[in-house]
All heavy atoms as TSV, in Angstrom:
chain	resi	resn	atom	element	x	y	z
A	1	MET	N	N	-35.401	13.717	66.910
A	1	MET	CA	C	-34.299	14.338	66.197
A	1	MET	C	C	-34.208	13.711	64.804
A	1	MET	O	O	-34.373	12.521	64.632
A	1	MET	CB	C	-33.012	14.128	66.983
A	1	MET	CG	C	-31.836	14.786	66.366
A	1	MET	SD	S	-30.500	14.810	67.569
A	1	MET	CE	C	-29.332	15.683	66.625
A	2	THR	N	N	-33.915	14.520	63.827
A	2	THR	CA	C	-33.827	14.018	62.458
A	2	THR	C	C	-32.383	13.658	62.129
A	2	THR	O	O	-31.444	14.185	62.713
A	2	THR	CB	C	-34.324	15.072	61.458
A	2	THR	OG1	O	-33.498	16.216	61.569
A	2	THR	CG2	C	-35.766	15.437	61.718
A	3	SER	N	N	-32.225	12.750	61.197
A	3	SER	CA	C	-30.876	12.384	60.772
A	3	SER	C	C	-30.357	13.424	59.784
A	3	SER	O	O	-31.124	14.178	59.196
A	3	SER	CB	C	-30.883	11.001	60.145
A	3	SER	OG	O	-31.713	10.996	59.007
A	4	GLU	N	N	-29.048	13.424	59.609
A	4	GLU	CA	C	-28.442	14.395	58.700
A	4	GLU	C	C	-28.717	14.025	57.253
A	4	GLU	O	O	-28.857	12.866	56.898
A	4	GLU	CB	C	-26.945	14.478	58.950
A	4	GLU	CG	C	-26.623	15.132	60.274
A	4	GLU	CD	C	-25.166	15.559	60.354
A	4	GLU	OE1	O	-24.384	15.225	59.459
A	4	GLU	OE2	O	-24.837	16.242	61.321
A	5	LEU	N	N	-28.764	15.032	56.427
A	5	LEU	CA	C	-28.959	14.871	54.992
A	5	LEU	C	C	-27.682	14.309	54.374
A	5	LEU	O	O	-26.591	14.822	54.623
A	5	LEU	CB	C	-29.285	16.236	54.382
A	5	LEU	CG	C	-29.648	16.293	52.910
A	5	LEU	CD1	C	-30.997	15.633	52.674
A	5	LEU	CD2	C	-29.690	17.742	52.454
A	6	THR	N	N	-27.806	13.270	53.595
A	6	THR	CA	C	-26.648	12.686	52.920
A	6	THR	C	C	-26.438	13.380	51.578
A	6	THR	O	O	-27.366	14.014	51.048
A	6	THR	CB	C	-26.843	11.181	52.671
A	6	THR	OG1	O	-27.909	11.010	51.736
A	6	THR	CG2	C	-27.145	10.437	53.964
A	7	PRO	N	N	-25.244	13.258	51.005
A	7	PRO	CA	C	-25.024	13.850	49.679
A	7	PRO	C	C	-25.982	13.301	48.620
A	7	PRO	O	O	-26.441	14.050	47.756
A	7	PRO	CB	C	-23.568	13.473	49.365
A	7	PRO	CG	C	-22.920	13.355	50.699
A	7	PRO	CD	C	-23.988	12.773	51.594
A	8	GLN	N	N	-26.316	12.023	48.713
A	8	GLN	CA	C	-27.252	11.434	47.751
A	8	GLN	C	C	-28.648	12.031	47.906
A	8	GLN	O	O	-29.327	12.316	46.916
A	8	GLN	CB	C	-27.320	9.904	47.925
A	8	GLN	CG	C	-26.037	9.188	47.588
A	8	GLN	CD	C	-24.996	9.262	48.723
A	8	GLN	OE1	O	-25.308	9.566	49.865
A	8	GLN	NE2	N	-23.748	9.011	48.368
A	9	GLU	N	N	-29.078	12.241	49.146
A	9	GLU	CA	C	-30.384	12.863	49.384
A	9	GLU	C	C	-30.395	14.315	48.902
A	9	GLU	O	O	-31.398	14.789	48.376
A	9	GLU	CB	C	-30.742	12.791	50.865
A	9	GLU	CG	C	-31.014	11.393	51.358
A	9	GLU	CD	C	-31.095	11.315	52.869
A	9	GLU	OE1	O	-30.475	12.145	53.563
A	9	GLU	OE2	O	-31.789	10.403	53.361
A	10	ALA	N	N	-29.276	15.020	49.093
A	10	ALA	CA	C	-29.176	16.404	48.614
A	10	ALA	C	C	-29.286	16.443	47.098
A	10	ALA	O	O	-29.986	17.297	46.538
A	10	ALA	CB	C	-27.863	17.028	49.073
A	11	ALA	N	N	-28.625	15.494	46.422
A	11	ALA	CA	C	-28.682	15.443	44.962
A	11	ALA	C	C	-30.096	15.143	44.486
A	11	ALA	O	O	-30.586	15.762	43.536
A	11	ALA	CB	C	-27.708	14.388	44.435
A	12	ARG	N	N	-30.774	14.197	45.149
A	12	ARG	CA	C	-32.156	13.868	44.776
A	12	ARG	C	C	-33.085	15.053	44.986
A	12	ARG	O	O	-33.924	15.363	44.144
A	12	ARG	CB	C	-32.658	12.672	45.594
A	12	ARG	CG	C	-32.540	11.357	44.898
A	12	ARG	CD	C	-33.346	10.260	45.569
A	12	ARG	NE	N	-33.187	10.185	47.019
A	12	ARG	CZ	C	-32.233	9.495	47.644
A	12	ARG	NH1	N	-31.337	8.833	46.956
A	12	ARG	NH2	N	-32.184	9.460	48.952
A	13	GLY	N	N	-32.945	15.726	46.121
A	13	GLY	CA	C	-33.791	16.888	46.402
A	13	GLY	C	C	-33.562	18.020	45.421
A	13	GLY	O	O	-34.509	18.670	44.972
A	14	ALA	N	N	-32.308	18.264	45.080
A	14	ALA	CA	C	-31.993	19.317	44.116
A	14	ALA	C	C	-32.561	18.979	42.746
A	14	ALA	O	O	-33.125	19.837	42.073
A	14	ALA	CB	C	-30.482	19.519	44.039
A	15	LEU	N	N	-32.429	17.723	42.352
A	15	LEU	CA	C	-32.959	17.294	41.056
A	15	LEU	C	C	-34.483	17.438	41.021
A	15	LEU	O	O	-35.046	17.915	40.048
A	15	LEU	CB	C	-32.552	15.852	40.772
A	15	LEU	CG	C	-32.882	15.319	39.383
A	15	LEU	CD1	C	-32.204	16.161	38.315
A	15	LEU	CD2	C	-32.449	13.869	39.276
A	16	ARG	N	N	-35.137	17.079	42.119
A	16	ARG	CA	C	-36.595	17.214	42.217
A	16	ARG	C	C	-37.016	18.674	42.109
A	16	ARG	O	O	-38.083	18.993	41.592
A	16	ARG	CB	C	-37.053	16.621	43.550
A	16	ARG	CG	C	-38.407	16.022	43.542
A	16	ARG	CD	C	-38.779	15.365	44.851
A	16	ARG	NE	N	-37.825	15.607	45.913
A	16	ARG	CZ	C	-37.386	14.689	46.764
A	16	ARG	NH1	N	-37.819	13.472	46.699
A	16	ARG	NH2	N	-36.522	14.987	47.711
A	17	ALA	N	N	-36.163	19.579	42.603
A	17	ALA	CA	C	-36.457	21.019	42.536
A	17	ALA	C	C	-36.048	21.631	41.197
A	17	ALA	O	O	-36.202	22.824	40.988
A	17	ALA	CB	C	-35.747	21.746	43.671
A	18	GLY	N	N	-35.498	20.807	40.293
A	18	GLY	CA	C	-35.086	21.309	38.992
A	18	GLY	C	C	-33.712	21.943	38.999
A	18	GLY	O	O	-33.382	22.738	38.118
A	19	LEU	N	N	-32.912	21.615	40.009
A	19	LEU	CA	C	-31.570	22.181	40.141
A	19	LEU	C	C	-30.546	21.054	40.233
A	19	LEU	O	O	-29.985	20.796	41.287
A	19	LEU	CB	C	-31.483	23.045	41.407
A	19	LEU	CG	C	-32.473	24.196	41.496
A	19	LEU	CD1	C	-32.509	24.756	42.899
A	19	LEU	CD2	C	-32.105	25.265	40.502
A	20	PRO	N	N	-30.284	20.384	39.132
A	20	PRO	CA	C	-29.352	19.258	39.203
A	20	PRO	C	C	-27.961	19.714	39.642
A	20	PRO	O	O	-27.486	20.773	39.234
A	20	PRO	CB	C	-29.329	18.719	37.772
A	20	PRO	CG	C	-29.846	19.813	36.921
A	20	PRO	CD	C	-30.750	20.654	37.782
A	21	LEU	N	N	-27.346	18.922	40.510
A	21	LEU	CA	C	-26.020	19.248	41.029
A	21	LEU	C	C	-24.954	18.417	40.338
A	21	LEU	O	O	-25.175	17.251	40.032
A	21	LEU	CB	C	-25.953	18.943	42.532
A	21	LEU	CG	C	-26.841	19.760	43.455
A	21	LEU	CD1	C	-26.751	19.222	44.869
A	21	LEU	CD2	C	-26.433	21.218	43.415
A	22	GLU	N	N	-23.800	19.024	40.145
A	22	GLU	CA	C	-22.656	18.260	39.664
A	22	GLU	C	C	-22.232	17.324	40.787
A	22	GLU	O	O	-22.391	17.639	41.975
A	22	GLU	CB	C	-21.512	19.206	39.306
A	22	GLU	CG	C	-21.831	20.154	38.171
A	22	GLU	CD	C	-20.710	21.168	37.965
A	22	GLU	OE1	O	-19.599	20.967	38.489
A	22	GLU	OE2	O	-20.974	22.169	37.285
A	23	SER	N	N	-21.690	16.176	40.456
A	23	SER	CA	C	-21.364	15.174	41.466
A	23	SER	C	C	-20.400	15.696	42.533
A	23	SER	O	O	-20.486	15.303	43.689
A	23	SER	CB	C	-20.787	13.927	40.803
A	23	SER	OG	O	-19.601	14.250	40.108
A	24	GLY	N	N	-19.525	16.598	42.188
A	24	GLY	CA	C	-18.577	17.135	43.157
A	24	GLY	C	C	-19.166	18.127	44.140
A	24	GLY	O	O	-18.524	18.487	45.125
A	25	ARG	N	N	-20.374	18.556	43.899
A	25	ARG	CA	C	-20.984	19.585	44.761
A	25	ARG	C	C	-21.951	19.023	45.780
A	25	ARG	O	O	-22.360	19.731	46.696
A	25	ARG	CB	C	-21.719	20.607	43.888
A	25	ARG	CG	C	-20.743	21.281	42.923
A	25	ARG	CD	C	-21.155	22.608	42.462
A	25	ARG	NE	N	-21.506	23.473	43.573
A	25	ARG	CZ	C	-22.330	24.499	43.456
A	25	ARG	NH1	N	-22.852	24.783	42.305
A	25	ARG	NH2	N	-22.623	25.250	44.483
A	26	THR	N	N	-22.343	17.760	45.632
A	26	THR	CA	C	-23.377	17.214	46.514
A	26	THR	C	C	-22.953	17.183	47.973
A	26	THR	O	O	-23.760	17.467	48.851
A	26	THR	CB	C	-23.795	15.800	46.067
A	26	THR	OG1	O	-22.655	14.949	46.069
A	26	THR	CG2	C	-24.431	15.827	44.694
A	27	GLU	N	N	-21.695	16.870	48.242
A	27	GLU	CA	C	-21.244	16.819	49.632
A	27	GLU	C	C	-21.278	18.208	50.272
A	27	GLU	O	O	-21.723	18.368	51.410
A	27	GLU	CB	C	-19.839	16.237	49.718
A	27	GLU	CG	C	-19.412	15.997	51.153
A	27	GLU	CD	C	-18.095	15.252	51.244
A	27	GLU	OE1	O	-17.724	14.553	50.292
A	27	GLU	OE2	O	-17.455	15.383	52.297
A	28	ALA	N	N	-20.828	19.224	49.546
A	28	ALA	CA	C	-20.842	20.592	50.079
A	28	ALA	C	C	-22.269	21.078	50.312
A	28	ALA	O	O	-22.551	21.735	51.322
A	28	ALA	CB	C	-20.115	21.533	49.130
A	29	VAL	N	N	-23.173	20.749	49.403
A	29	VAL	CA	C	-24.576	21.154	49.570
A	29	VAL	C	C	-25.187	20.465	50.789
A	29	VAL	O	O	-25.882	21.093	51.590
A	29	VAL	CB	C	-25.391	20.854	48.287
A	29	VAL	CG1	C	-26.875	21.038	48.524
A	29	VAL	CG2	C	-24.918	21.741	47.149
A	30	ALA	N	N	-24.906	19.182	50.959
A	30	ALA	CA	C	-25.428	18.449	52.112
A	30	ALA	C	C	-24.873	19.026	53.415
A	30	ALA	O	O	-25.621	19.210	54.379
A	30	ALA	CB	C	-25.094	16.972	52.001
A	31	MET	N	N	-23.587	19.332	53.446
A	31	MET	CA	C	-22.986	19.911	54.654
A	31	MET	C	C	-23.595	21.275	54.976
A	31	MET	O	O	-23.875	21.582	56.140
A	31	MET	CB	C	-21.470	20.032	54.475
A	31	MET	CG	C	-20.745	18.717	54.522
A	31	MET	SD	S	-18.976	18.817	54.144
A	31	MET	CE	C	-18.430	20.184	55.130
A	32	THR	N	N	-23.816	22.085	53.955
A	32	THR	CA	C	-24.407	23.404	54.161
A	32	THR	C	C	-25.842	23.284	54.675
A	32	THR	O	O	-26.238	23.984	55.615
A	32	THR	CB	C	-24.373	24.218	52.850
A	32	THR	OG1	O	-23.015	24.327	52.421
A	32	THR	CG2	C	-24.974	25.592	53.032
A	33	ALA	N	N	-26.616	22.390	54.068
A	33	ALA	CA	C	-28.000	22.187	54.510
A	33	ALA	C	C	-28.044	21.695	55.949
A	33	ALA	O	O	-28.888	22.139	56.743
A	33	ALA	CB	C	-28.707	21.201	53.586
A	34	ASN	N	N	-27.146	20.792	56.321
A	34	ASN	CA	C	-27.098	20.295	57.694
A	34	ASN	C	C	-26.730	21.401	58.676
A	34	ASN	O	O	-27.281	21.474	59.775
A	34	ASN	CB	C	-26.126	19.121	57.800
A	34	ASN	CG	C	-26.667	17.886	57.130
A	34	ASN	OD1	O	-27.868	17.636	57.103
A	34	ASN	ND2	N	-25.778	17.088	56.553
A	35	HIS	N	N	-25.813	22.278	58.275
A	35	HIS	CA	C	-25.437	23.392	59.145
A	35	HIS	C	C	-26.618	24.347	59.343
A	35	HIS	O	O	-26.900	24.774	60.469
A	35	HIS	CB	C	-24.239	24.142	58.574
A	35	HIS	CG	C	-23.848	25.317	59.403
A	35	HIS	ND1	N	-23.246	25.196	60.640
A	35	HIS	CD2	C	-24.000	26.644	59.192
A	35	HIS	CE1	C	-23.051	26.398	61.140
A	35	HIS	NE2	N	-23.488	27.297	60.282
A	36	ILE	N	N	-27.293	24.681	58.268
A	36	ILE	CA	C	-28.462	25.562	58.359
A	36	ILE	C	C	-29.511	24.938	59.268
A	36	ILE	O	O	-30.109	25.616	60.120
A	36	ILE	CB	C	-29.026	25.864	56.960
A	36	ILE	CG1	C	-28.045	26.743	56.179
A	36	ILE	CG2	C	-30.403	26.518	57.045
A	36	ILE	CD1	C	-28.366	26.882	54.706
A	37	HIS	N	N	-29.733	23.644	59.120
A	37	HIS	CA	C	-30.711	22.952	59.966
A	37	HIS	C	C	-30.316	23.031	61.441
A	37	HIS	O	O	-31.169	23.263	62.311
A	37	HIS	CB	C	-30.834	21.492	59.523
A	37	HIS	CG	C	-31.860	20.750	60.294
A	37	HIS	ND1	N	-31.556	19.993	61.387
A	37	HIS	CD2	C	-33.203	20.661	60.130
A	37	HIS	CE1	C	-32.661	19.468	61.875
A	37	HIS	NE2	N	-33.671	19.857	61.126
A	38	SER	N	N	-29.020	22.876	61.749
A	38	SER	CA	C	-28.594	22.941	63.150
A	38	SER	C	C	-28.765	24.354	63.719
A	38	SER	O	O	-29.152	24.513	64.880
A	38	SER	CB	C	-27.146	22.466	63.306
A	38	SER	OG	O	-26.247	23.389	62.762
A	39	VAL	N	N	-28.514	25.374	62.914
A	39	VAL	CA	C	-28.697	26.757	63.382
A	39	VAL	C	C	-30.174	27.035	63.649
A	39	VAL	O	O	-30.541	27.601	64.684
A	39	VAL	CB	C	-28.125	27.765	62.361
A	39	VAL	CG1	C	-28.530	29.190	62.698
A	39	VAL	CG2	C	-26.612	27.637	62.291
A	40	ILE	N	N	-31.033	26.614	62.737
A	40	ILE	CA	C	-32.471	26.830	62.921
A	40	ILE	C	C	-32.979	26.070	64.140
A	40	ILE	O	O	-33.794	26.583	64.912
A	40	ILE	CB	C	-33.244	26.455	61.643
A	40	ILE	CG1	C	-32.915	27.476	60.553
A	40	ILE	CG2	C	-34.749	26.395	61.890
A	40	ILE	CD1	C	-33.469	27.143	59.198
A	41	SER	N	N	-32.476	24.861	64.348
A	41	SER	CA	C	-32.876	24.082	65.527
A	41	SER	C	C	-32.500	24.818	66.811
A	41	SER	O	O	-33.277	24.854	67.768
A	41	SER	CB	C	-32.217	22.708	65.508
A	41	SER	OG	O	-32.690	21.957	64.434
A	42	THR	N	N	-31.314	25.415	66.826
A	42	THR	CA	C	-30.879	26.172	67.997
A	42	THR	C	C	-31.772	27.391	68.208
A	42	THR	O	O	-32.171	27.693	69.339
A	42	THR	CB	C	-29.416	26.624	67.831
A	42	THR	OG1	O	-28.602	25.465	67.652
A	42	THR	CG2	C	-28.928	27.407	69.028
A	43	LEU	N	N	-32.112	28.091	67.146
A	43	LEU	CA	C	-32.977	29.265	67.271
A	43	LEU	C	C	-34.357	28.893	67.777
A	43	LEU	O	O	-34.962	29.645	68.549
A	43	LEU	CB	C	-33.088	29.985	65.922
A	43	LEU	CG	C	-31.815	30.669	65.438
A	43	LEU	CD1	C	-32.017	31.201	64.027
A	43	LEU	CD2	C	-31.391	31.775	66.384
A	44	ARG	N	N	-34.856	27.733	67.384
A	44	ARG	CA	C	-36.181	27.302	67.840
A	44	ARG	C	C	-36.200	27.011	69.337
A	44	ARG	O	O	-37.251	27.057	69.968
A	44	ARG	CB	C	-36.623	26.063	67.069
A	44	ARG	CG	C	-37.035	26.373	65.672
A	44	ARG	CD	C	-37.566	25.153	64.982
A	44	ARG	NE	N	-38.087	25.518	63.675
A	44	ARG	CZ	C	-38.170	24.706	62.658
A	44	ARG	NH1	N	-37.772	23.449	62.779
A	44	ARG	NH2	N	-38.649	25.116	61.515
A	45	GLU	N	N	-35.044	26.717	69.912
A	45	GLU	CA	C	-34.970	26.417	71.334
A	45	GLU	C	C	-34.939	27.666	72.206
A	45	GLU	O	O	-35.112	27.579	73.409
A	45	GLU	CB	C	-33.727	25.574	71.628
A	45	GLU	CG	C	-33.778	24.192	71.011
A	45	GLU	CD	C	-32.485	23.421	71.198
A	45	GLU	OE1	O	-31.590	23.910	71.924
A	45	GLU	OE2	O	-32.372	22.334	70.620
A	46	LEU	N	N	-34.718	28.830	71.617
A	46	LEU	CA	C	-34.643	30.063	72.395
A	46	LEU	C	C	-36.000	30.429	72.969
A	46	LEU	O	O	-37.020	30.376	72.287
A	46	LEU	CB	C	-34.146	31.216	71.518
A	46	LEU	CG	C	-32.719	31.129	71.014
A	46	LEU	CD1	C	-32.426	32.312	70.098
A	46	LEU	CD2	C	-31.732	31.075	72.155
A	47	ASP	N	N	-35.989	30.820	74.229
A	47	ASP	CA	C	-37.212	31.289	74.872
A	47	ASP	C	C	-37.218	32.809	74.778
A	47	ASP	O	O	-36.487	33.494	75.483
A	47	ASP	CB	C	-37.254	30.839	76.329
A	47	ASP	CG	C	-38.500	31.315	77.044
A	47	ASP	OD1	O	-39.487	31.677	76.360
A	47	ASP	OD2	O	-38.491	31.328	78.290
A	48	LEU	N	N	-38.031	33.335	73.886
A	48	LEU	CA	C	-38.064	34.776	73.679
A	48	LEU	C	C	-38.973	35.484	74.675
A	48	LEU	O	O	-38.950	36.710	74.777
A	48	LEU	CB	C	-38.478	35.089	72.238
A	48	LEU	CG	C	-37.522	34.529	71.180
A	48	LEU	CD1	C	-38.043	34.838	69.795
A	48	LEU	CD2	C	-36.119	35.059	71.362
A	49	GLY	N	N	-39.782	34.727	75.395
A	49	GLY	CA	C	-40.600	35.278	76.467
A	49	GLY	C	C	-41.399	36.492	76.060
A	49	GLY	O	O	-42.247	36.446	75.187
A	50	GLU	N	N	-41.087	37.608	76.676
A	50	GLU	CA	C	-41.833	38.848	76.452
A	50	GLU	C	C	-41.190	39.743	75.395
A	50	GLU	O	O	-41.427	40.942	75.362
A	50	GLU	CB	C	-41.951	39.614	77.772
A	50	GLU	CG	C	-42.702	38.864	78.850
A	50	GLU	CD	C	-44.165	38.661	78.484
A	50	GLU	OE1	O	-44.789	39.588	77.932
A	50	GLU	OE2	O	-44.669	37.560	78.738
A	51	THR	N	N	-40.367	39.191	74.547
A	51	THR	CA	C	-39.715	39.982	73.509
A	51	THR	C	C	-40.759	40.508	72.525
A	51	THR	O	O	-41.510	39.731	71.953
A	51	THR	CB	C	-38.682	39.128	72.746
A	51	THR	OG1	O	-37.768	38.585	73.690
A	51	THR	CG2	C	-37.953	39.954	71.719
A	52	PRO	N	N	-40.819	41.822	72.336
A	52	PRO	CA	C	-41.812	42.365	71.408
A	52	PRO	C	C	-41.438	42.054	69.962
A	52	PRO	O	O	-40.268	41.858	69.652
A	52	PRO	CB	C	-41.769	43.867	71.668
A	52	PRO	CG	C	-40.425	44.118	72.240
A	52	PRO	CD	C	-40.038	42.860	72.978
A	53	PRO	N	N	-42.424	42.025	69.085
A	53	PRO	CA	C	-42.129	41.781	67.674
A	53	PRO	C	C	-41.333	42.941	67.077
A	53	PRO	O	O	-41.292	44.045	67.611
A	53	PRO	CB	C	-43.511	41.671	67.028
A	53	PRO	CG	C	-44.442	42.318	67.986
A	53	PRO	CD	C	-43.837	42.193	69.346
A	54	ALA	N	N	-40.701	42.695	65.957
A	54	ALA	CA	C	-39.814	43.685	65.333
A	54	ALA	C	C	-40.533	44.987	64.995
A	54	ALA	O	O	-39.931	46.057	65.081
A	54	ALA	CB	C	-39.191	43.088	64.079
A	55	PHE	N	N	-41.818	44.929	64.628
A	55	PHE	CA	C	-42.506	46.167	64.254
A	55	PHE	C	C	-42.690	47.097	65.444
A	55	PHE	O	O	-42.990	48.277	65.278
A	55	PHE	CB	C	-43.852	45.884	63.575
A	55	PHE	CG	C	-44.859	45.190	64.436
A	55	PHE	CD1	C	-45.619	45.884	65.351
A	55	PHE	CD2	C	-45.053	43.821	64.318
A	55	PHE	CE1	C	-46.558	45.244	66.138
A	55	PHE	CE2	C	-45.997	43.170	65.101
A	55	PHE	CZ	C	-46.738	43.886	66.019
A	56	ALA	N	N	-42.474	46.619	66.675
A	56	ALA	CA	C	-42.602	47.466	67.856
A	56	ALA	C	C	-41.337	48.281	68.099
A	56	ALA	O	O	-41.331	49.204	68.912
A	56	ALA	CB	C	-42.914	46.613	69.082
A	57	PHE	N	N	-40.241	47.962	67.409
A	57	PHE	CA	C	-38.981	48.677	67.580
A	57	PHE	C	C	-39.066	50.056	66.955
A	57	PHE	O	O	-39.538	50.221	65.847
A	57	PHE	CB	C	-37.845	47.877	66.935
A	57	PHE	CG	C	-36.518	48.565	67.001
A	57	PHE	CD1	C	-35.814	48.626	68.194
A	57	PHE	CD2	C	-35.972	49.168	65.879
A	57	PHE	CE1	C	-34.576	49.256	68.262
A	57	PHE	CE2	C	-34.737	49.794	65.925
A	57	PHE	CZ	C	-34.050	49.846	67.127
A	58	ARG	N	N	-38.596	51.051	67.673
A	58	ARG	CA	C	-38.581	52.424	67.170
A	58	ARG	C	C	-37.138	52.885	67.049
A	58	ARG	O	O	-36.473	53.156	68.048
A	58	ARG	CB	C	-39.332	53.371	68.108
A	58	ARG	CG	C	-40.791	52.998	68.328
A	58	ARG	CD	C	-41.614	53.462	67.142
A	58	ARG	NE	N	-43.019	53.220	67.410
A	58	ARG	CZ	C	-43.778	52.439	66.684
A	58	ARG	NH1	N	-43.285	51.831	65.643
A	58	ARG	NH2	N	-45.038	52.254	66.970
A	59	ALA	N	N	-36.651	52.972	65.840
A	59	ALA	CA	C	-35.271	53.405	65.604
A	59	ALA	C	C	-35.087	54.830	66.084
A	59	ALA	O	O	-35.939	55.693	65.902
A	59	ALA	CB	C	-34.951	53.289	64.117
A	60	GLY	N	N	-33.975	55.088	66.689
A	60	GLY	CA	C	-33.668	56.430	67.146
A	60	GLY	C	C	-34.174	56.747	68.531
A	60	GLY	O	O	-33.891	57.812	69.055
A	61	GLU	N	N	-34.930	55.872	69.134
A	61	GLU	CA	C	-35.434	56.111	70.491
A	61	GLU	C	C	-34.595	55.312	71.476
A	61	GLU	O	O	-35.080	54.419	72.140
A	61	GLU	CB	C	-36.904	55.679	70.586
A	61	GLU	CG	C	-37.844	56.527	69.783
A	61	GLU	CD	C	-39.287	56.079	69.922
A	61	GLU	OE1	O	-39.582	55.264	70.804
A	61	GLU	OE2	O	-40.090	56.542	69.148
A	62	GLY	N	N	-33.347	55.631	71.563
A	62	GLY	CA	C	-32.467	54.926	72.482
A	62	GLY	C	C	-31.798	55.907	73.404
A	62	GLY	O	O	-32.131	57.094	73.458
A	63	ASN	N	N	-30.841	55.420	74.122
A	63	ASN	CA	C	-30.080	56.249	75.035
A	63	ASN	C	C	-29.038	57.020	74.218
A	63	ASN	O	O	-28.036	56.463	73.797
A	63	ASN	CB	C	-29.409	55.379	76.101
A	63	ASN	CG	C	-28.685	56.189	77.129
A	63	ASN	OD1	O	-28.616	57.419	77.029
A	63	ASN	ND2	N	-28.161	55.521	78.140
A	64	ALA	N	N	-29.268	58.299	74.012
A	64	ALA	CA	C	-28.366	59.119	73.197
A	64	ALA	C	C	-27.046	59.367	73.914
A	64	ALA	O	O	-26.075	59.775	73.286
A	64	ALA	CB	C	-29.026	60.449	72.878
A	65	ASP	N	N	-26.969	59.099	75.223
A	65	ASP	CA	C	-25.749	59.328	75.986
A	65	ASP	C	C	-24.892	58.091	76.101
A	65	ASP	O	O	-23.888	58.109	76.791
A	65	ASP	CB	C	-26.112	59.819	77.393
A	65	ASP	CG	C	-26.855	61.162	77.343
A	65	ASP	OD1	O	-26.563	61.942	76.435
A	65	ASP	OD2	O	-27.713	61.377	78.214
A	66	ALA	N	N	-25.257	57.031	75.424
A	66	ALA	CA	C	-24.491	55.788	75.534
A	66	ALA	C	C	-23.103	55.960	74.939
A	66	ALA	O	O	-22.924	56.612	73.926
A	66	ALA	CB	C	-25.227	54.655	74.813
A	67	ALA	N	N	-22.133	55.358	75.603
A	67	ALA	CA	C	-20.754	55.417	75.107
A	67	ALA	C	C	-20.595	54.437	73.953
A	67	ALA	O	O	-21.185	53.366	73.937
A	67	ALA	CB	C	-19.791	55.073	76.238
A	68	LEU	N	N	-19.798	54.828	72.989
A	68	LEU	CA	C	-19.539	53.949	71.836
A	68	LEU	C	C	-18.260	53.211	72.022
A	68	LEU	O	O	-17.308	53.597	72.466
A	68	LEU	CB	C	-19.508	54.751	70.542
A	68	LEU	CG	C	-20.809	55.450	70.185
A	68	LEU	CD1	C	-20.603	56.277	68.939
A	68	LEU	CD2	C	-21.892	54.408	69.925
């Protein structure tokens, strides 16, 4: 498991990417990045099994009698 991104690490990473952050924004950026990381981690744990890829989906080929 990885540790959470600190505001200082977020500021360094943003600066390295050419996107310097104002000092008041580093905490919000770090919190957002940590949240995104937790969501992606959860998605990686899903067992999709026999789920077909998205290109196999055919729009409009469903149960036309389904109740809304």
